[in-house]
Structures are given as C-alpha cells and as structure tokens.
DRENNU-568185 format. One record per residue (C-alpha): residue number from 0; residue in three letters; x, y, z. Coordinates in Angstrom, 2 decimals. Example, Ala and Ser with C-alpha at 12.3 -4.5 7.8 and 13.67 -1.06 7.14 Angstrom:
<recs>
<n = 0 | res = ala | xx = 12.30 | yy = -4.50 | zz = 7.80>
<n = 1 | res = ser | xx = 13.67 | yy = -1.06 | zz = 7.14>
</recs>
This chain:
<recs>
<n = 0 | res = met | xx = -16.28 | yy = 102.01 | zz = 138.01>
<n = 1 | res = leu | xx = -16.88 | yy = 105.75 | zz = 138.17>
<n = 2 | res = glu | xx = -19.34 | yy = 107.46 | zz = 135.81>
<n = 3 | res = pro | xx = -17.94 | yy = 109.88 | zz = 133.47>
<n = 4 | res = gly | xx = -18.55 | yy = 113.45 | zz = 134.30>
<n = 5 | res = his | xx = -16.89 | yy = 116.78 | zz = 134.94>
<n = 6 | res = ile | xx = -13.49 | yy = 117.18 | zz = 136.93>
<n = 7 | res = ser | xx = -11.68 | yy = 120.14 | zz = 137.69>
<n = 8 | res = glu | xx = -8.01 | yy = 120.94 | zz = 136.31>
<n = 9 | res = thr | xx = -5.96 | yy = 119.96 | zz = 139.49>
<n = 10 | res = glu | xx = -8.01 | yy = 117.08 | zz = 139.58>
<n = 11 | res = met | xx = -7.26 | yy = 115.97 | zz = 136.34>
<n = 12 | res = gln | xx = -3.32 | yy = 117.13 | zz = 136.71>
<n = 13 | res = arg | xx = -3.05 | yy = 114.81 | zz = 139.83>
<n = 14 | res = leu | xx = -4.43 | yy = 111.99 | zz = 138.52>
<n = 15 | res = leu | xx = -2.00 | yy = 112.43 | zz = 135.54>
<n = 16 | res = ala | xx = 1.11 | yy = 112.52 | zz = 138.04>
<n = 17 | res = gln | xx = -0.11 | yy = 109.43 | zz = 139.65>
<n = 18 | res = ala | xx = -0.45 | yy = 107.90 | zz = 136.17>
<n = 19 | res = tyr | xx = 2.79 | yy = 109.15 | zz = 134.95>
<n = 20 | res = glu | xx = 4.42 | yy = 108.24 | zz = 138.29>
<n = 21 | res = gln | xx = 3.65 | yy = 104.53 | zz = 137.95>
<n = 22 | res = asp | xx = 6.12 | yy = 104.37 | zz = 134.88>
<n = 23 | res = pro | xx = 7.85 | yy = 101.19 | zz = 134.92>
<n = 24 | res = glu | xx = 10.42 | yy = 101.85 | zz = 132.92>
<n = 25 | res = arg | xx = 13.40 | yy = 103.90 | zz = 135.13>
<n = 26 | res = ser | xx = 16.39 | yy = 104.13 | zz = 132.30>
<n = 27 | res = leu | xx = 16.70 | yy = 107.13 | zz = 130.29>
<n = 28 | res = leu | xx = 17.34 | yy = 104.99 | zz = 127.38>
<n = 29 | res = gly | xx = 14.31 | yy = 103.14 | zz = 127.92>
<n = 30 | res = gln | xx = 12.28 | yy = 106.04 | zz = 127.97>
<n = 31 | res = ile | xx = 13.71 | yy = 107.28 | zz = 124.66>
<n = 32 | res = ala | xx = 13.46 | yy = 104.27 | zz = 123.15>
<n = 33 | res = arg | xx = 9.98 | yy = 103.85 | zz = 124.17>
<n = 34 | res = gln | xx = 9.07 | yy = 107.18 | zz = 122.64>
<n = 35 | res = leu | xx = 10.56 | yy = 106.81 | zz = 119.39>
<n = 36 | res = arg | xx = 9.04 | yy = 103.39 | zz = 118.85>
<n = 37 | res = asp | xx = 6.47 | yy = 102.93 | zz = 116.45>
<n = 38 | res = pro | xx = 3.00 | yy = 101.87 | zz = 117.77>
<n = 39 | res = thr | xx = 1.83 | yy = 100.02 | zz = 114.48>
<n = 40 | res = asn | xx = 4.90 | yy = 98.25 | zz = 114.55>
<n = 41 | res = pro | xx = 3.88 | yy = 94.49 | zz = 115.31>
<n = 42 | res = arg | xx = 4.82 | yy = 92.91 | zz = 118.28>
<n = 43 | res = asp | xx = 5.76 | yy = 89.13 | zz = 119.26>
<n = 44 | res = ala | xx = 4.12 | yy = 87.19 | zz = 122.41>
<n = 45 | res = asn | xx = 7.35 | yy = 88.61 | zz = 124.32>
<n = 46 | res = tyr | xx = 6.45 | yy = 92.48 | zz = 123.13>
<n = 47 | res = his | xx = 9.95 | yy = 92.11 | zz = 120.93>
<n = 48 | res = pro | xx = 9.64 | yy = 94.12 | zz = 117.59>
<n = 49 | res = arg | xx = 9.28 | yy = 91.72 | zz = 114.45>
<n = 50 | res = pro | xx = 11.09 | yy = 92.99 | zz = 111.52>
<n = 51 | res = his | xx = 9.39 | yy = 94.26 | zz = 108.63>
<n = 52 | res = pro | xx = 9.05 | yy = 91.59 | zz = 105.58>
<n = 53 | res = leu | xx = 10.41 | yy = 94.06 | zz = 103.14>
<n = 54 | res = trp | xx = 13.24 | yy = 94.10 | zz = 105.38>
<n = 55 | res = leu | xx = 14.13 | yy = 90.40 | zz = 105.25>
<n = 56 | res = ala | xx = 13.46 | yy = 90.43 | zz = 101.68>
<n = 57 | res = leu | xx = 15.99 | yy = 93.30 | zz = 101.22>
<n = 58 | res = gly | xx = 18.45 | yy = 91.22 | zz = 103.75>
<n = 59 | res = val | xx = 18.19 | yy = 87.75 | zz = 101.81>
<n = 60 | res = ile | xx = 18.92 | yy = 89.90 | zz = 98.16>
<n = 61 | res = val | xx = 22.00 | yy = 91.70 | zz = 99.78>
<n = 62 | res = ala | xx = 23.03 | yy = 88.03 | zz = 101.25>
<n = 63 | res = phe | xx = 22.83 | yy = 86.18 | zz = 97.90>
<n = 64 | res = ala | xx = 24.64 | yy = 89.31 | zz = 96.12>
<n = 65 | res = leu | xx = 27.21 | yy = 89.10 | zz = 98.46>
<n = 66 | res = ala | xx = 27.79 | yy = 85.63 | zz = 98.56>
<n = 67 | res = val | xx = 27.71 | yy = 85.72 | zz = 94.50>
<n = 68 | res = phe | xx = 30.36 | yy = 88.10 | zz = 94.59>
<n = 69 | res = leu | xx = 32.65 | yy = 86.20 | zz = 97.02>
<n = 70 | res = tyr | xx = 32.18 | yy = 83.10 | zz = 94.85>
<n = 71 | res = phe | xx = 33.38 | yy = 84.67 | zz = 91.73>
<n = 72 | res = ser | xx = 36.19 | yy = 86.61 | zz = 93.31>
<n = 73 | res = phe | xx = 37.83 | yy = 83.96 | zz = 95.69>
<n = 74 | res = val | xx = 36.10 | yy = 80.65 | zz = 94.95>
<n = 75 | res = arg | xx = 35.66 | yy = 80.17 | zz = 91.48>
<n = 76 | res = pro | xx = 39.12 | yy = 78.90 | zz = 89.99>
<n = 77 | res = ser | xx = 40.68 | yy = 81.15 | zz = 87.20>
<n = 78 | res = pro | xx = 41.18 | yy = 80.23 | zz = 83.64>
</recs>
C-alpha cells in the first residue's frame, strides 16, 4: 500500500478519471437514481432500500381507514 504523500494536480485528475471510469452503472436513469438516493437510508442484504417504519405505519392506518369506509359504504346492510 502506498504511503500518503503529496501528489500533483494532474496526477489527482488522472486518478479521479480512472476511478470514475470504473463506474458499473451505465444507464442514465440508474446514475440519477443513485445520485438522488439518501446515503443514510438503510439497505437490506441485496442492497434494496428498506421502507421507513413511519411509512409502513401510515400505510397500515390508511388501509384500515379505507377498509372501514368500504365496509360501512357497501357491505353493511342498510336498516
């Protein structure tokens, strides 16, 4: 491993160009999605984003409210 030291500006530009050439993502949409991704968002073992627990709770509440609305609107017999 190389010892840290002073390198020139042109050497740094060459090293950065090499690093960015190795980017595995070739599609424009994939690059944009990666740039917009929140780096603090947790990922699972397959590197897929995990939903935030607050979004899950909100989804459950909305689904429950929708089910209650549909039950009292269509399923429950009218008196």
